[in-house]
N, C-alpha and C positions, 0 to 999 in steps of 0.2 A: 979844154971839151968843158963844159959847164955842166954841171951835174945837178938836177932838179931835187931842191929836199923840200920832203914834206915837212911841216911844223906841223905840232899841236894846234886844234883854232879851238881858243880860247875866249873868244871871242865873237859875235854874232856880227856875219859876213852878209854882203849883199845878194839878195835870191838863195838863200842860203835855204835846203830841206833839211828835216830831222835836226836830231840834239846834236851841242857840241864835244867836243871828245872830253871822253870822264877822265877825270883826275883822281875820283878817289871810288873806293871800292861802292860804296851805297849810288853813285850814279852809274856806275859799271851794273849795278844791276837792277835800276830804272832803264837803263836803253833796253838786256837784254828782255825784260820783264815788256817794254813795247813791245819787242820784235816776237815774241811767243803769242801775247796776245793777236798780233797782226796776222800770223800760221793760221790760227783760231778765227779771226775775221772771215780770212780769205774762204776756206773751208766753209762754214756759216751761210757765205756769198753763192758758192758751187751750190749748196741745197735748195737756197732760195729760189735758184738760176732753173736750178731743176724740177721744182715745185710750179714757178711759174711755164714753165717749160710742156709739164705736162697737164696744166690746166688748158694751156692753146691748143695742143694735141689732142684734146678730149673734148673740146667744146662741141655742143648738141651740134652745133651748125658743120663742123667739122667729120664728124659719128652718130648722125641721127640714129642708128644701134646702137647702142652700148654694149658693152660684155655685162657676161652675166657672174660677175662678179662682185659678192656681198662686201668681204671684205678678207684680211690676209694677213693672219695669227703674224709670224714670223717679221711680217713688216711693219704691224704697231707694236712689236718688241722695240726693236730697234730704232723706231723712228721714236718711241718714249724716252730709249735708255740714254744716249746719243746725246740729246739736250742737258739732260741731267749728270752727263759728265763734264763737258765742256766747263761749265761754271766754275766745278771742282778742280780744274786741271788751272783754268785764272784762278782762283782763289789761295789755293796752298801755296806759291808763291809769292803771293801778292801780301797775305798776312804774315808770310816770313821777313820780306823787304820791309813790311810796314814796324814789325816789334822790332826789327834792328837798327830802322833808321832811328827808331825812339831811346835805343838802348845806348848809356852812356855806364861805362866802366874806366875806372882808375887813369882820369884825363890826365897827361904830362904837364899841360899847360892849360889855363883857363883865363878865359878873354870875354871881358862885357862890351857889346856894342850898345849904347843910350841912342837912341834916335832923336834926333833933333826938326824942328823947317827951316833949315833945309839940309841938314850936314849931320855929319855922325860924331858921338865922339867914342874914342875907343880906351880899357883901361886893361891893362895885363894884372889882374884882380891877383895871382899870387905872390907878386910883388910891394903891395900897400900895407906896410910893416913900419913901425916905429924907427928904427934904424936905417931905412931906405926908404928914398925919393919915391914917388907913385909913377909909375910911368903908366901918363896920360897922354893923349893927344887930343886933337878935332882932326874929321879930316872934310876937306870943301871939294867941291867941284872945281876947276880948274875951268874958266869963262872961255867962250873963243878966242877975243881980243888976246890971251897969254897966252893958247897952246902957242907951241915949239914944231918942228917939222917932223914930224911922224907919227904925230899923237892922235888922237882919237877923238870927233866932236861927243860932248857927255858924259865919255869915260874916264877922264883922266882925273887923277886929284894930287894933291897939294903933297896929302902925306899921306903912307901906306901903312896896310896893317903887312906886318913882315913876324909868316911862322918859320918853322922847321919841316922840312916831308920828312914823307914816314914818322910822324909823330903823332899819338892820339890827342886832339884837341877836343875842350867842349867853349860851346860859345855860347854868353848869357844874353839872350834878346830883352831890350826892354824900351818905351820912350819916354820922353821926360814932358810932353805934351799930347800931341793926338797920338790914333793909331800909327805903325809902321810895319814894315817888312821887310828884314833879312834875307837876301835871296842872292845863290850864285849860281847859275845855271852848269856849269864844268864841274863844280863840287854835288853838284844832286840836292841843293838847302834851298829850303824858302820856309823860314821861322814871321811868322806874324810877332809884333810888338804889340802888345795892348799895354793899355794905362793903369797901372795897380798890380802889374803880372809879372811874374820870371820868368820867360818860356826859353827855356835851355834844347842844344842838339851837338852832337858831337860828330867830327869828320875827324878824316887821317888823310890828308894832301899826299899821294905817290910819289909825283913826279915835282920837280922845279919849273914856276914858271908863274904869267903873272895871268889873275883873274880874275875877269871881268862881270859886274852884276848892276843889279838895280833894285831899286826899294817897287814892290809889288803892291802896295797899296792907297790908294788914296788920300792922299796925307796934307791937301791945300792947295795954294796959287799955285806955286813951284813944282808941283810934284812931277809936271812933264819935264823938268829938267833939271831932276835928282833921280833921272832911273838907271844909275848908275854908280861906280866906286864914291862917287862926290857925295853922295849921302849914305850907303851901305858901308863904304871903305873899298881899298883896293886890297884881294888878299896876295901877297908875293912870297911861294915857299922857295925857300933854300935846302941845301943839303944840310947845312947848321951841323956838322958834326961834331961840337964843340956843345951845342945844345940838347943832338938828341945821345950822346953819351956823356952827358953832365951827370954828377950824383946829388947834387946841390941845387935849389931854387935862386942861390945867387950866381951860379954858374951858368943856367939858364938867362938871367936877368943878361947879363954882360954879352953872352951870345945874339941876345936878341937884338941887343944896343947896338954890335956892330952889324949885325945886319942888318939893321933899320939904316943905319949912317951908311954904308954902301951901297944903299937901294936907293936913299934919297939922294946921292950925292950925283 
């Protein structure tokens, strides 16, 4: 007897409607906000349909003798209050989500994503000290000729970014040449890389998996071929009990190295 297993959707699928499955509280908040706004859009559509229906039925050709009604106080109050309440219900959760996305509080690990034409360089910045070797690597998209069976075109990279699950991370994004953008839909992250500036975002991956993304900024000739972790890297979150429970940065580094080797094997 075969049991159907429903796996999380962490990459775009053919004819997919809707967002990818959320892997961070930030992305879950984005999905919930989308559903809430869609509810209000349906309400607005219903009222617009009622307005059009009223205009149709009260057309002068259909009712040549109109009713002697000048105005309705109650109706005018309601039609003034409701349109002002709806934007408030949309704005309050929207601002709360927006400010929570910009907040970075005491991250456990800091990763620097440096954009190039057309690949990414990742650096675990917490471990670049005089007595430690720098944990830095480049991430390139695997060409179609080198793809293995089961790998996705323009989504596979030679070196993945490995991070522990359920750990607060800070990603520092900057380019080395032209503007880029570091975006991973399942994580609810999209951060522009502007020359001469350091932008930062915080994420906390809640489950293990491999998360695909893309460069969301036109960055030159091969931008169309760097629409995934070949340009921005691929995030692979492991439970990382040694990393999440470590008390010293050196323990984090050793755990990340073990996870990186295991993921690359």
